[in-house]
KEKE-3310 file (N, C-alpha, C; in steps of 0.2 Angstrom, whole numbers, plus 5000, padded with zeros to 4 digits):
npx = (5004:5003:5013:5010:5016:5016:5002:4998:5006:5001:4987:4990:4995:4984:4976:4984:4983:4969:4970:4976:4974:4974:4962:4948:4931:4922:4912:4918:4930:4924:4918:4930:4936:4926:4928:4942:4941:4937:4948:4957:4963:4967:4971:4964:4974:4981:4972:4971:4983:4982:4972:4979:4983:4972:4965:4971:4979:4990:5007:5017:5030:5029:5019:5026:5035:5028:5023:5035:5038:5027:5029:5042:5039:5030:5032:5027:5015:5004:5005:5003:4990:4983:4984:4976:4964:4961:4958:4947:4938:4935:4930:4918:4910:4897:4889:4888:4903:4907:4909:4919:4926:4930:4939:4949:4953:4959:4969:4977:4980:4988:4998:5004:5008:5017:5025:5026:5024:5012:5005:5002:4994:4983:4978:4974:4964:4955:4952:4947:4936:4929:4928:4920:4908:4905:4902:4892:4882:4881:4876:4864:4848:4841:4832:4831:4831:4842:4853:4865:4867:4855:4847:4853:4853:4840:4830:4832:4838:4831:4818:4819:4822:4811:4801:4805:4803:4790:4785:4790:4803:4821:4833:4846:4859:4876:4880:4889:4887:4874:4875:4883:4875:4865:4871:4875:4862:4858:4867:4863:4850:4852:4857:4846:4838:4842:4836:4825:4814:4808:4808:4798:4805:4818:4817:4815:4828:4836:4831:4834:4848:4851:4846:4854:4867:4869:4862:4849:4831:4818:4807:4813:4822:4814:4808:4819:4823:4813:4813:4826:4824:4815:4822:4833:4826:4824:4836:4848:4865:4877:4891:4896:4889:4895:4909:4908:4903:4915:4924:4920:4921:4929:4941:4938:4925:4920:4923:4914:4902:4901:4898:4886:4879:4878:4870:4858:4856:4853:4841:4829:4824:4836:4854:4858:4867:4868:4867:4878:4888:4885:4888:4902:4907:4904:4912:4925:4924:4924:4937:4941:4949:4950:4951:4945:4932:4928:4928:4918:4907:4907:4900:4888:4878:4883:4873:4864:4869:4870:4881:4891)
npy = (4994:5011:5024:5035:5048:5049:5049:5061:5070:5068:5073:5086:5090:5089:5099:5110:5109:5112:5126:5131:5142:5152:5157:5154:5154:5157:5147:5138:5135:5128:5118:5111:5108:5098:5088:5085:5080:5067:5059:5045:5036:5047:5057:5067:5077:5077:5082:5096:5100:5100:5109:5121:5123:5124:5136:5147:5153:5142:5144:5145:5139:5131:5123:5116:5110:5101:5093:5087:5080:5070:5063:5058:5048:5039:5024:5011:4999:5000:5013:5021:5017:5022:5036:5038:5032:5040:5052:5049:5046:5058:5065:5058:5059:5066:5059:5052:5048:5059:5058:5067:5069:5056:5055:5064:5057:5046:5052:5056:5044:5039:5048:5045:5032:5033:5046:5060:5074:5081:5080:5089:5099:5091:5086:5098:5102:5092:5093:5106:5105:5095:5102:5113:5106:5100:5111:5117:5107:5107:5119:5121:5128:5139:5137:5124:5109:5101:5109:5113:5124:5130:5120:5120:5134:5140:5130:5122:5130:5142:5138:5133:5144:5152:5144:5145:5159:5160:5156:5165:5163:5161:5153:5147:5143:5143:5149:5140:5128:5125:5124:5112:5103:5102:5097:5085:5079:5078:5068:5057:5055:5051:5038:5032:5032:5023:5010:5016:5018:5025:5021:5023:5021:5023:5037:5041:5038:5046:5059:5058:5057:5070:5078:5073:5074:5086:5096:5101:5104:5092:5094:5103:5094:5084:5091:5095:5082:5078:5088:5085:5072:5074:5082:5074:5064:5071:5072:5077:5084:5073:5072:5085:5087:5078:5083:5096:5093:5086:5096:5104:5098:5089:5076:5067:5070:5065:5051:5048:5051:5042:5030:5033:5034:5020:5016:5022:5015:5002:5004:4999:4983:4978:4979:4982:4975:4984:4996:4996:4997:5009:5017:5014:5021:5034:5035:5034:5046:5055:5054:5044:5030:5013:5004:5012:5012:4999:4997:5005:4998:4987:4990:4987:4973:4957:4948:4957:4962:4953:4944:4951)
npz = (5000:4996:5004:5018:5016:5002:4999:5005:4998:4985:4987:4991:4978:4970:4975:4972:4959:4957:4960:4949:4940:4948:4954:4964:4969:4985:4986:4978:4984:4996:4989:4985:4997:5001:4991:4993:5006:5004:5001:5005:5020:5029:5043:5056:5059:5047:5039:5044:5040:5026:5024:5025:5012:5005:5006:5000:4985:4977:4973:4958:4959:4971:4967:4956:4964:4972:4961:4957:4969:4969:4957:4960:4969:4963:4960:4959:4951:4959:4965:4954:4950:4961:4960:4948:4953:4964:4959:4950:4960:4966:4955:4952:4963:4964:4955:4939:4928:4915:4897:4893:4905:4907:4897:4901:4912:4906:4900:4911:4916:4905:4907:4919:4917:4906:4898:4909:4906:4903:4914:4925:4919:4914:4926:4932:4924:4926:4940:4941:4934:4942:4954:4950:4946:4958:4966:4960:4962:4976:4978:4972:4970:4980:4991:4993:5003:5003:5006:5016:5025:5024:5030:5043:5048:5044:5045:5057:5067:5066:5068:5081:5089:5086:5092:5105:5108:5107:5119:5127:5131:5129:5118:5126:5121:5115:5098:5091:5098:5095:5081:5080:5086:5077:5066:5071:5073:5060:5055:5063:5059:5046:5048:5055:5044:5035:5032:5026:5034:5048:5065:5080:5091:5087:5085:5098:5104:5097:5101:5115:5115:5110:5121:5132:5127:5120:5126:5125:5128:5132:5123:5113:5108:5103:5092:5084:5080:5072:5062:5057:5052:5042:5033:5029:5022:5011:5005:5011:5010:5012:5012:5014:5026:5035:5034:5040:5053:5057:5057:5067:5079:5093:5093:5104:5106:5093:5094:5104:5099:5088:5095:5099:5087:5084:5094:5090:5078:5083:5089:5085:5078:5079:5074:5057:5043:5033:5041:5049:5039:5034:5045:5047:5035:5039:5050:5044:5037:5047:5051:5060:5067:5061:5072:5082:5076:5077:5091:5094:5088:5095:5106:5105:5108:5103:5098:5093:5082:5071:5072:5067)
capx = (5000:5007:5014:5006:5019:5014:4995:4998:5009:4996:4982:4992:4996:4977:4974:4988:4980:4963:4971:4981:4973:4974:4956:4943:4926:4921:4909:4922:4934:4920:4918:4937:4936:4922:4931:4948:4939:4936:4955:4958:4969:4969:4969:4962:4980:4983:4967:4973:4989:4979:4968:4983:4984:4966:4962:4974:4982:4997:5011:5019:5036:5026:5016:5031:5039:5023:5023:5041:5037:5023:5032:5047:5036:5027:5036:5024:5008:4999:5006:5000:4983:4981:4983:4970:4958:4959:4955:4941:4933:4933:4926:4911:4907:4890:4886:4892:4908:4905:4914:4924:4929:4933:4944:4954:4956:4963:4975:4981:4982:4994:5004:5008:5011:5022:5028:5022:5025:5006:5001:4999:4988:4977:4976:4971:4958:4950:4951:4943:4929:4926:4926:4914:4902:4903:4900:4885:4877:4879:4873:4858:4842:4842:4827:4831:4832:4849:4858:4867:4866:4848:4845:4855:4851:4833:4825:4832:4840:4826:4812:4820:4822:4804:4797:4806:4801:4782:4784:4793:4810:4826:4837:4852:4865:4880:4879:4893:4884:4868:4877:4886:4869:4861:4875:4874:4855:4857:4870:4859:4845:4855:4858:4840:4834:4845:4831:4819:4808:4811:4803:4797:4811:4824:4816:4817:4835:4839:4830:4838:4855:4851:4845:4859:4874:4869:4859:4842:4825:4814:4803:4817:4825:4809:4808:4825:4823:4808:4816:4831:4822:4812:4827:4837:4822:4824:4842:4853:4871:4881:4898:4897:4887:4901:4915:4906:4903:4922:4928:4917:4921:4935:4942:4935:4917:4918:4923:4908:4896:4901:4894:4879:4876:4877:4864:4852:4855:4851:4835:4824:4825:4843:4858:4858:4873:4868:4868:4885:4892:4884:4892:4909:4908:4904:4918:4931:4923:4926:4944:4942:4953:4946:4951:4940:4926:4927:4927:4911:4903:4907:4896:4881:4879:4884:4867:4860:4872:4870:4887:4896)
capy = (5000:5018:5027:5042:5053:5049:5051:5068:5074:5068:5077:5093:5092:5090:5105:5115:5109:5116:5133:5132:5148:5157:5160:5150:5157:5154:5141:5133:5132:5124:5112:5108:5104:5092:5083:5082:5076:5060:5056:5039:5036:5053:5058:5074:5081:5077:5087:5102:5102:5101:5116:5127:5123:5125:5143:5152:5150:5139:5148:5140:5136:5126:5118:5112:5105:5096:5088:5083:5075:5065:5059:5054:5043:5035:5018:5004:4999:5002:5020:5024:5016:5027:5043:5038:5030:5045:5057:5047:5046:5065:5067:5055:5060:5068:5056:5048:5052:5061:5056:5072:5067:5050:5056:5067:5052:5042:5056:5056:5037:5039:5052:5041:5026:5035:5053:5064:5081:5084:5078:5094:5102:5087:5086:5105:5102:5087:5096:5112:5102:5092:5108:5116:5101:5099:5118:5118:5103:5108:5126:5121:5130:5143:5135:5117:5106:5098:5114:5112:5130:5131:5115:5122:5141:5141:5124:5120:5136:5147:5135:5132:5151:5154:5140:5147:5165:5160:5154:5170:5161:5161:5147:5149:5139:5147:5147:5135:5122:5124:5121:5105:5098:5101:5092:5078:5077:5076:5062:5052:5054:5047:5031:5030:5031:5018:5006:5019:5018:5027:5019:5028:5019:5027:5044:5042:5037:5052:5064:5057:5059:5078:5080:5071:5076:5093:5102:5103:5101:5086:5097:5105:5088:5081:5096:5094:5076:5078:5092:5081:5066:5077:5085:5068:5061:5075:5072:5082:5082:5069:5074:5092:5086:5075:5087:5101:5090:5085:5103:5108:5093:5086:5069:5064:5071:5061:5045:5047:5051:5035:5025:5036:5031:5013:5016:5024:5009:4997:5005:4995:4978:4976:4983:4978:4975:4991:5001:4995:4999:5017:5020:5014:5026:5040:5034:5036:5053:5058:5053:5040:5024:5007:5002:5016:5010:4992:4998:5008:4993:4982:4992:4984:4966:4952:4945:4962:4964:4947:4941:4955)
capz = (5000:4996:5011:5020:5012:4995:4999:5007:4992:4980:4989:4990:4971:4967:4978:4968:4952:4957:4960:4944:4937:4954:4956:4966:4973:4991:4985:4975:4990:5000:4985:4985:5003:5001:4987:4996:5012:5002:5000:5010:5025:5031:5050:5058:5059:5040:5036:5046:5035:5019:5024:5023:5005:5001:5008:4996:4979:4977:4968:4953:4962:4975:4962:4953:4969:4973:4956:4957:4975:4968:4952:4963:4973:4959:4958:4957:4948:4964:4965:4948:4951:4966:4957:4944:4956:4968:4954:4948:4966:4967:4949:4952:4970:4964:4950:4934:4925:4908:4892:4893:4911:4906:4893:4905:4917:4902:4899:4917:4916:4901:4910:4925:4914:4902:4899:4913:4904:4903:4920:4929:4915:4914:4933:4933:4920:4930:4946:4940:4932:4948:4959:4947:4946:4965:4968:4957:4965:4983:4979:4968:4973:4987:4996:4994:5009:5003:5007:5024:5028:5025:5035:5050:5050:5043:5047:5064:5071:5066:5071:5088:5091:5086:5097:5112:5108:5108:5126:5131:5133:5124:5117:5129:5119:5110:5091:5089:5101:5091:5074:5081:5088:5071:5062:5074:5072:5053:5054:5067:5055:5040:5051:5056:5038:5031:5029:5023:5038:5055:5070:5086:5095:5084:5086:5105:5105:5094:5105:5121:5113:5110:5127:5136:5124:5117:5130:5123:5132:5128:5117:5108:5105:5098:5086:5080:5077:5067:5056:5054:5048:5036:5028:5027:5017:5005:5002:5014:5007:5017:5012:5018:5033:5039:5035:5044:5060:5059:5058:5073:5085:5095:5092:5109:5104:5088:5096:5108:5094:5085:5099:5099:5080:5084:5098:5085:5073:5087:5093:5082:5074:5079:5070:5051:5040:5030:5045:5050:5033:5034:5051:5045:5030:5043:5054:5040:5035:5053:5052:5065:5065:5061:5078:5085:5073:5080:5098:5095:5086:5100:5112:5103:5109:5097:5096:5090:5075:5067:5073:5064)
cpx = (5004:5007:5010:5009:5017:5006:4994:5001:5004:4990:4984:4993:4989:4974:4977:4985:4973:4964:4976:4980:4973:4968:4951:4938:4926:4917:4913:4927:4931:4920:4924:4938:4932:4925:4938:4947:4938:4943:4956:4964:4971:4966:4967:4968:4982:4978:4969:4979:4986:4975:4972:4984:4978:4963:4965:4977:4989:5001:5014:5025:5034:5023:5020:5034:5034:5023:5029:5040:5033:5026:5038:5045:5032:5031:5033:5017:5003:4999:5002:4992:4980:4980:4977:4963:4956:4955:4948:4936:4931:4929:4919:4908:4899:4887:4891:4898:4906:4910:4920:4929:4933:4939:4950:4957:4960:4969:4980:4984:4989:5000:5008:5011:5017:5026:5023:5022:5018:5002:4998:4993:4982:4974:4972:4964:4953:4948:4946:4936:4925:4924:4920:4907:4900:4900:4893:4880:4876:4876:4866:4852:4842:4838:4827:4834:4839:4854:4859:4866:4859:4845:4847:4852:4843:4829:4826:4833:4834:4819:4813:4819:4815:4800:4798:4803:4793:4781:4787:4800:4815:4830:4844:4858:4869:4879:4883:4890:4878:4870:4880:4880:4865:4864:4874:4867:4855:4861:4866:4853:4846:4855:4851:4836:4837:4840:4825:4813:4811:4806:4803:4803:4817:4823:4818:4824:4838:4838:4833:4845:4856:4850:4851:4866:4874:4865:4852:4837:4822:4810:4807:4820:4821:4808:4813:4825:4818:4810:4821:4829:4818:4817:4831:4833:4823:4831:4848:4860:4876:4888:4900:4894:4892:4907:4913:4906:4911:4925:4926:4917:4928:4935:4938:4927:4915:4918:4916:4902:4896:4897:4887:4875:4874:4870:4857:4851:4852:4844:4829:4826:4833:4847:4860:4865:4874:4869:4875:4889:4891:4888:4899:4911:4909:4910:4925:4930:4925:4933:4945:4945:4948:4946:4945:4933:4924:4925:4920:4906:4902:4903:4889:4882:4879:4878:4863:4863:4874:4877:4893:4900)
cpy = (5006:5021:5033:5048:5054:5051:5058:5072:5074:5073:5084:5095:5093:5097:5111:5115:5113:5123:5135:5139:5154:5160:5154:5154:5154:5147:5136:5130:5127:5117:5108:5104:5098:5087:5080:5078:5069:5056:5051:5040:5042:5054:5065:5079:5082:5083:5094:5105:5104:5108:5122:5128:5125:5132:5148:5149:5147:5141:5143:5136:5130:5121:5113:5107:5100:5090:5084:5077:5069:5060:5055:5048:5038:5029:5012:5005:5002:5010:5024:5023:5021:5034:5043:5037:5036:5051:5055:5047:5053:5067:5064:5055:5062:5065:5053:5052:5053:5058:5061:5070:5061:5050:5059:5062:5047:5046:5056:5049:5036:5043:5048:5035:5028:5042:5057:5072:5084:5083:5084:5098:5098:5086:5093:5105:5097:5090:5102:5110:5099:5097:5111:5112:5101:5106:5119:5114:5105:5115:5126:5123:5133:5140:5128:5114:5102:5103:5114:5119:5132:5126:5117:5129:5142:5136:5123:5126:5141:5144:5134:5139:5153:5151:5143:5154:5165:5158:5160:5168:5162:5155:5149:5144:5143:5144:5141:5128:5120:5121:5114:5101:5097:5096:5085:5075:5074:5069:5056:5050:5050:5039:5028:5028:5026:5013:5009:5019:5020:5025:5024:5027:5023:5035:5046:5042:5044:5058:5064:5059:5067:5081:5079:5074:5083:5098:5104:5101:5096:5089:5099:5099:5085:5085:5095:5087:5075:5082:5088:5076:5068:5079:5079:5064:5064:5076:5077:5079:5079:5071:5080:5091:5083:5079:5093:5099:5089:5091:5106:5104:5091:5079:5065:5064:5066:5054:5043:5046:5045:5030:5027:5034:5024:5012:5017:5018:5003:4998:5001:4989:4976:4980:4979:4979:4982:4996:5001:4998:5007:5020:5020:5019:5033:5040:5036:5043:5057:5057:5049:5033:5018:5004:5005:5014:5004:4993:5001:5002:4988:4984:4989:4976:4962:4950:4950:4964:4958:4944:4945:4959)
cpz = (5000:5003:5012:5016:5005:4994:5000:5001:4986:4981:4988:4982:4968:4969:4973:4961:4951:4957:4954:4941:4942:4956:4958:4971:4980:4991:4982:4980:4994:4996:4985:4991:5004:4997:4991:5003:5011:5001:5006:5014:5027:5038:5050:5057:5051:5037:5038:5041:5028:5019:5023:5016:5001:5002:5004:4990:4980:4972:4964:4955:4967:4972:4959:4958:4971:4968:4956:4963:4973:4962:4955:4967:4969:4956:4956:4954:4953:4965:4959:4948:4956:4964:4953:4948:4961:4965:4952:4954:4967:4961:4950:4958:4969:4958:4945:4931:4917:4904:4892:4900:4911:4902:4896:4910:4913:4901:4905:4918:4911:4903:4915:4922:4910:4903:4904:4912:4904:4909:4924:4925:4915:4921:4935:4930:4924:4936:4946:4938:4938:4953:4956:4947:4954:4968:4966:4960:4972:4984:4975:4972:4980:4992:4997:5000:5009:5004:5015:5027:5029:5030:5042:5052:5049:5046:5054:5068:5072:5069:5079:5092:5091:5091:5104:5113:5109:5115:5130:5133:5128:5124:5120:5128:5114:5103:5089:5092:5097:5084:5075:5082:5081:5066:5065:5073:5065:5052:5058:5062:5049:5042:5052:5050:5033:5028:5027:5027:5045:5060:5076:5091:5093:5085:5094:5107:5102:5099:5112:5120:5113:5116:5132:5134:5122:5121:5129:5128:5128:5122:5112:5104:5100:5092:5082:5077:5071:5061:5053:5049:5041:5031:5025:5021:5011:5002:5005:5012:5013:5017:5016:5025:5037:5040:5040:5052:5062:5061:5065:5080:5087:5093:5098:5108:5098:5090:5100:5104:5090:5088:5099:5092:5080:5089:5094:5081:5077:5090:5091:5077:5073:5074:5063:5048:5036:5034:5048:5045:5033:5039:5050:5040:5034:5047:5050:5038:5041:5055:5059:5063:5064:5068:5082:5083:5077:5087:5099:5093:5091:5106:5111:5104:5103:5094:5092:5083:5071:5067:5070:5069)
residu = (UNK:UNK:UNK:UNK:UNK:UNK:UNK:UNK:UNK:UNK:UNK:UNK:UNK:UNK:UNK:UNK:UNK:UNK:UNK:UNK:UNK:UNK:UNK:UNK:UNK:UNK:UNK:UNK:UNK:UNK:UNK:UNK:UNK:UNK:UNK:UNK:UNK:UNK:UNK:UNK:UNK:UNK:UNK:UNK:UNK:UNK:UNK:UNK:UNK:UNK:UNK:UNK:UNK:UNK:UNK:UNK:UNK:UNK:UNK:UNK:UNK:UNK:UNK:UNK:UNK:UNK:UNK:UNK:UNK:UNK:UNK:UNK:UNK:UNK:UNK:UNK:UNK:UNK:UNK:UNK:UNK:UNK:UNK:UNK:UNK:UNK:UNK:UNK:UNK:UNK:UNK:UNK:UNK:UNK:UNK:UNK:UNK:UNK:UNK:UNK:UNK:UNK:UNK:UNK:UNK:UNK:UNK:UNK:UNK:UNK:UNK:UNK:UNK:UNK:UNK:UNK:UNK:UNK:UNK:UNK:UNK:UNK:UNK:UNK:UNK:UNK:UNK:UNK:UNK:UNK:UNK:UNK:UNK:UNK:UNK:UNK:UNK:UNK:UNK:UNK:UNK:UNK:UNK:UNK:UNK:UNK:UNK:UNK:UNK:UNK:UNK:UNK:UNK:UNK:UNK:UNK:UNK:UNK:UNK:UNK:UNK:UNK:UNK:UNK:UNK:UNK:UNK:UNK:UNK:UNK:UNK:UNK:UNK:UNK:UNK:UNK:UNK:UNK:UNK:UNK:UNK:UNK:UNK:UNK:UNK:UNK:UNK:UNK:UNK:UNK:UNK:UNK:UNK:UNK:UNK:UNK:UNK:UNK:UNK:UNK:UNK:UNK:UNK:UNK:UNK:UNK:UNK:UNK:UNK:UNK:UNK:UNK:UNK:UNK:UNK:UNK:UNK:UNK:UNK:UNK:UNK:UNK:UNK:UNK:UNK:UNK:UNK:UNK:UNK:UNK:UNK:UNK:UNK:UNK:UNK:UNK:UNK:UNK:UNK:UNK:UNK:UNK:UNK:UNK:UNK:UNK:UNK:UNK:UNK:UNK:UNK:UNK:UNK:UNK:UNK:UNK:UNK:UNK:UNK:UNK:UNK:UNK:UNK:UNK:UNK:UNK:UNK:UNK:UNK:UNK:UNK:UNK:UNK:UNK:UNK:UNK:UNK:UNK:UNK:UNK:UNK:UNK:UNK:UNK:UNK:UNK:UNK:UNK:UNK:UNK:UNK:UNK:UNK:UNK:UNK:UNK:UNK:UNK:UNK:UNK:UNK:UNK:UNK:UNK:UNK:UNK:UNK:UNK)
# end
């Protein structure tokens, strides 16, 4: 398996390629972060290092250095395959690969197999296309429920504040805490909805978690649960949801939350294979190790997870 140094250098090169013309809008930077968040075998510390490259243009000298670093480390067939497969994963995150994108991937394949003189320009073309497609997808429709900011600021935050004001009370939680609990609710809802049917038991577990872990009242927690399930049904963006939760939580919080996700999964009809796979994908997205995922899974009795 390619080493961590190679994976990080490849990720930095892909970021540099996206910045090749020196301009990315705020929406495109967010789209770039969504895409690079999918790079495998990355820890929380690795992500912090990559963020330094994503928030401002990479100058030509640095870009050339990153290209040399990657080329120097492309030694085996596995290394070459990783370059192409990583790029393909970023391109197809929001759907199928178009003929034009497939052609660029083929050019990159030829670059890493033979002469690399065109690699940087082909990577730049691929990354700009992927960033543009991702940006368009995540920003489509100002009032659609699949927009994360709309989900948090308008659907949950606004509803919570309105409910409290009707009783003459205020929501006495910091904005940062409200945002975290909204993200947590969205992720729990995705687990509850894996089988396309949410039971009352799953709703109860979600509400309890929001009360015990995030400081809401029972009424507020029930309200957030209902809004979250409604939004997930309509296609809340899973990549950005996971990335935002990761960026706003500590490693300790994410480990505890993983156990919470298994409790939601096991609330009704035991924990299914599909639910375990969904939580494993989330664990990877939250930059938790496989060992931490297994530890969380083992909090569910063996008889309730089909021996898995």
